N, C-alpha and C positions, 0 to 999 in steps of 0.2 A: 287396672286399668286405672281406678284415681290416682295409688301410686303413681302411677309412670306420670300422669298431667302431672301432678302435684310437684313433679322432682322437676319435670320440664317447664315449668312455670318460675321455679327456683331455681336453676341455673336461669332464666332468661333474666332475672332480677338481680343478679348476679353479674352477669356479663354487661350488664346497662351500667349496673355502680363502678366497675371493672375500667369500661371506655370512660365513662365521662370523668375519674375521678385518675384517671391513672394513665389514659391514651392522650393524644398531640391530635384526636379524629380531626379538632377544626382547620389543621394545617392540614388535611390532605383536599381540598380545592382550591389551595396556595401553588402546587406543585402540579404532583403524576395527574389526578386529575379536576387539572382547573380546565380542559374542553370542555367535559362533561357540566359542568355547573355554570359556564362563562354560554356557553350556546344556550343550557336550559332558561337563562336569565334574557338572555336577547331575544329568543322566543312568546315567554311569559311578556314578554311586555311592548309585544309588540311584533319586532323587527325578523321575520319569520323568515329572508332568505342573507343572514347572515352565512360565512363559512363555518365562522364555529362551530356551526350542527350539522353541517355535512364534511365537511373535507377534512376531519381528523379523528370523529371517534365514531363509529355506526351511530346513525341520528334515534334508536329507537328509545333509548334508556331517556336520553336528550329529551327528546317527547316529555317520557314519564315525569320526567325532573320536573319541567316547564309547569305542567299542568299542576303537579304539587306546590310550586312557587304562588302559582296564579290562586289554586285556594288557599296556600296559607294568606296571602294575605292579602283574599277579602276578608278574612279573620283577623285583622291588625296583629297576625303573630310571624310577620314573612322573619324578625330575626331567630326565631325557632325554625328554620327549616330542614336544617344540618342536624341537630338531634331530632329529629325526626323519623328524620330520613335512617339514622342509628338506631332506634328504637323498631322501624320498618324492619332493617336489616336481621336486627336479632331477634324479632317472632317471627318471620321467617323460615329463620337457621331451628328455631325452637318447632313450628311446624314438623318441619322434615325431619328434624329427631323424630318424631313419634313416630314418622312411617318407618325408618331403618329399623326402630324396637319391632313392629305390627313384621315385617319382610323376614327379619332372622328367627321372629316366636315362629310364625310361619312354617319354615323351612324346616328350623329344629323342631322346635313341640319341645325345647329348653328354655323355661325364666331366664334363667341364671346367663345365656347367653346373650338371649336379647338383650335383658338390663348391660351388661356388659357392652355390647353392641352402642347400645342407647347412651349408655356413660361416656364412652371413648369420644362415640359423634361429638354429643352435647356439648365436652371441654376440649375438642379440638384447637391446638393453641393456633392454628394455619387457620379455619374458619373467624377464630377471634378478632382475628388481627384483621383479616380483611372486613368483616366488620363492622370496624370503624371505621371505615372506605367508603368513599360515595363513587362506587363503581355496579355495572350490572349484572357482575357475578352474583353479589347478594340476592339478585332476583331470579335469574337462569339457573342457581344448579336449586336449588328449593327443589322449582316449580319441576327438574328433572329428576329428583327425588321423588316426588309425587308420580308422575308422570310411569318411571320405573313398577312403583309400586302397581299401579292400576292396572300397567300392562301384561303382568305375570301376576295378579289375583282377582282383579276391580271385576265386577258383575258387567258383563256384557252388556250393554242396554243399548240404545242409537245413541239416548240423550249425553247418557255416561260415557262414552268411545268419544262425542264430538266435544264433550268440555276437555278431555284428555290432550285432544287433539291442537285445542285451543290452546292451552298451558303449555303445548310446546311447543306451538308457534310464537308463543310473548316467548318463550328460551331463547329458540332460535332468532329469534329478532334482538332479542339482549345482546345472544353471543352468538357467529355467524360459525364458529367452528362446531357448535352443534348439531348442525342440519346434515350434517353425514350420518345422526347420526337415525336419522327419520328413515330410513329401509331398516333399519334391524327393527324398529320398531312396527311397523307396517307387516314385514315379513313375519315376525313373529304373533300379532294378533287373528293375522291369518292363519296359521299356523294350528293356533289357541282353539280359535272358534271350530263351531259345527262348518261342516260340508254346507250346510243352508245358509249358514249368513255369514260365513268368513270372506265375500269377496265383500258381501256390503257394508261390511262392516270397517275390512281393510281401506273403503273409497269413503266412509263417512272419514274416519281417521284421519287419511291424506286432508281431503277437504279443512279440515276442523286446523291442523297444522299449516294449511297453504293459508291463509286466509288473513292470517296476522300479517306475515312475511310479505305477501301481494298489498296489501295497502300500505303496507308500510318501504319499500321498494318502489311505489307509486310516488308520495311524500315524499318522500329522496330525491326524485326525479324532478319533484317539484319542485322542491324550493332548492334544487342545488340547477336548474336551469338546464336540466339534461343531462350534469355534466356525472350526477353518480348515479347509474341503474343499476345498483346491485343494493344487498343489506348493510354496505361500509366500504368506506373509501379507500381501507387501507390491506387489500385482504394480498393485496400483489407487492406488495412495498414488502407485508411479511415475510412473503413466497423470494421473496429476491433476496433475504436479510438471511433466511435460512441458509441458501443455498449457495450464495454469493459471500460466504462469510463476511456478513457488512455488520458491524455494530451497530455504526447512528449512518439515518439516512438522513440529510439536510435538505429542503428543497425553495426554492430561493423564487420571489415572482410577485406577480401582481398580488397575487394576494400576500404579501408578506413570509416572512423567514419561519420554517417551523421544522422538526426535529423529530425524530423515532429511533426510540430508544430501543436494543435488544435485552434485554436483561437477562436473556441466557446468555449473551456474550460480552456481560462486563467486566468478566474474570478471563477473559481472549485474550492477551494482553498481542496479538496477530493478526488479529481482524481491523481491516482498514472499516475509517471511514468515506463516506461518497455524498459527495455537494451534487445537485441535480436542482435544474430547473422546472421539470416536470413533479407537479402536484403529485401528490398520493393516489387521487382518482382516476390518474390513465394508469390505471393498470393494466391494460395491455404491457406498454412498456414495459412493467416490472417482471411481470408473471417471463416476458422475453429474456430480459437481460437475467434473473434467474435460470434460465434453460442454458444460457448459453454458458451460465456458471459451471451448470453441472456437465456439457459438454469440453467446456477446456479444463474442468478438473473433477474427473467422474471419482475420482478420490473419497468424495465427498458426499457418494450416496454409504458406505460403510461408516464415513466420522461422526456422522446424523447419529447414527445405531447409536456410538459409542458420547455424542452428548449426551442419552438417555440420561445418565446419571445426573443432569442436573436435575433432574424433575425430585432427586431425593435429594441434592446437597447441592444445589445453585443458591444464587440467589433470591429472596423472596421482594419482587416488586411488585405497583407501586409501594412503594417505602414511603413512613412518615418522618416529619423533620427533627422528632427525636423519638425513639425506639422506647417502646412500653418497658418496665421496671423488670432485670433477669432476660431480658429477648435473647442474649447471645450464650445465656450456659439454660436454656429451653429450648432452644431452637436443636442445635444438634443430637439433643434427646429426642424432638420430636422425628427429625429426617429421619433417626436408627432407626426407632421407632414402625414409622410407618410402611420402610424400604422392609422389614423381617416380617409384617404385617400382610405386604403387598407377596413376599415368596411363597407363604403358606398355600395358598389357591392355587397359584402357579404348579406347586408342588405336587399339590392332589390331583391336577390335572394331567401332569402328562408322565403319569406312572400306572405301574398295575392299582394303583386305584380308584383312574378315570371309572372305576365299573361304579363307582356310590354317587358319580353326575345321572340328574335326570334333564330333564330337555328346562325346566327354570336355571336350573345351576348354568346351561351352557348359554340361555340367554344371556345372564348377568357375566360371563365369560365374554361373549360378541360383542356386547356393547362395550363395554371396558377394551377389545380388543380393538375395533372397527375406531374408537377415541384415537390412541395411539396412534393408529395406522394415520387418525387426522393431523396430530401434532405431524408427523414425523416426516409427513407431505406436505404441507401447509404453513407452517411454522417451526421456530428454535426453540427447542424441548427449555422448558422454565419452572423456578420451583408452584409456582403462582397456576400451572395446569393442572396441577397437577389436587388442587383443593377442586378442582370438576367434578371430579371423578373419586376422591378422598370415601366419599360414604360405598361408595363400590367399592370398597378397600377392606373396607372394614367389615363389609356383608359377608363379603366370600373370604376375611380369615373367620368369622365364628361359623361360618357353614362349615369350614373346613375343618375347624377344633370339633364341630359335631361328628364330623364320618371320624376322624382321627381315631375321639372316644371308641366311636363301634366296632370301628380294625382292631384298635387295640384290642379289646374283649375277647375278640375272634380269634386273632392272630399272637397279639405282647411284644414279644421280641420281635420279632422280623421285623413287624413296622417301626416297633420302635429308632430301629438300625437305622433300615434305612433310610426315615428321614432325616438321624442327626448324618448322613453320609451327606445330603443332598445339601442341606439345612450348611454345611460343612464347607461346601464346593461354592453354594452360593453369598458367601456371606465376604470369600476371597472377590468374589465378582469385582466391587470397587476399587481393592488394587489392582485388578488385572485392567481394568479403566483405566487405571491411571498411566501402565505402563506402556499401553498402548495410542494415550490420546501421544503424549513425547513420543512415541517413534514415527506417526504418522505428520507432527509438526518437524 
């Protein structure tokens, strides 16, 4: 275990060096992430009711950044705030890498596979790219990794379950898209517990995960003078963009001019921009327009499945003003690598090999499936979303390798031929997606 910690520490130092010397990380608060940073500055300097805090992005991360700015200013280190955020991002990712190692080692009992998972996740280029940005993703995703580990393998004591619930609540408040995962965690914890304690532990976890989002909603309602009664203002706008095939929503009004891009739509030339006077926190208006778009063009229900290719081959956004060295050479390798890693567990699941799947593997698959469902229902598939669940793809990939090794020893050639045939089919899927997309358009 000491070797694992030393490797993680070395990777953390390497990533910090790489970001500070090769990435234009300071530019992140001047473009896509400006709303988070500007809202945090407003709150830190006493303007607790500014529109930038509640009207553009989910406010919880802004609250945390404001506290950090206030703390840094107390020590006359305000100019170091962004580097500190970057270092915290990298440290949290390093911490989550340890839990990826523990999960794979626990599931496979093969150190070499656990090391493989650790190194893949430690050196994930997508995570390295996003760690340089001031984003709530860098807080929410590591916490999700820790909660997945605890729900699957943690010791089920009341205080520990409450702590896991609080961590999940922070992840949900930071990235509201994670809220759809909470029933999966509660149900699995209920099933994993003994009959005597199952209901109590499920209730404790539920209380823990509700507490911080509830406090956040109350604060959002307060600072917005009743305009925002949710974890974020733009859920309806995201829903409308995905179902209405809208590339950009621009709002005009008393709060100024704001626009919301859909990165997944940047390569869709036929997607129309929409101008409106309704701010994003008028979520009912946008949800209504999204439903009207589905009724008007029901084919979008199928198109959205085709657009899932953007999770692997879409544009990675938010973007930096200057991309890191060799970005455009590395990304195709990363995209295809993740696609292949994603296929392995599903081939294992939907085949005669499914006998190898135990309850924990089913839990991992359920988390992954429900997350994809949330993307289908509420958002437009884009490359950044895959980074939230990338750790689970890596975990399931190495578990699949372990199962295939075991089965190969028993069935040998039959298993090998089967896997080759299935992979040959799925590798053709991206080409099929292209043809279907052209046909539908």
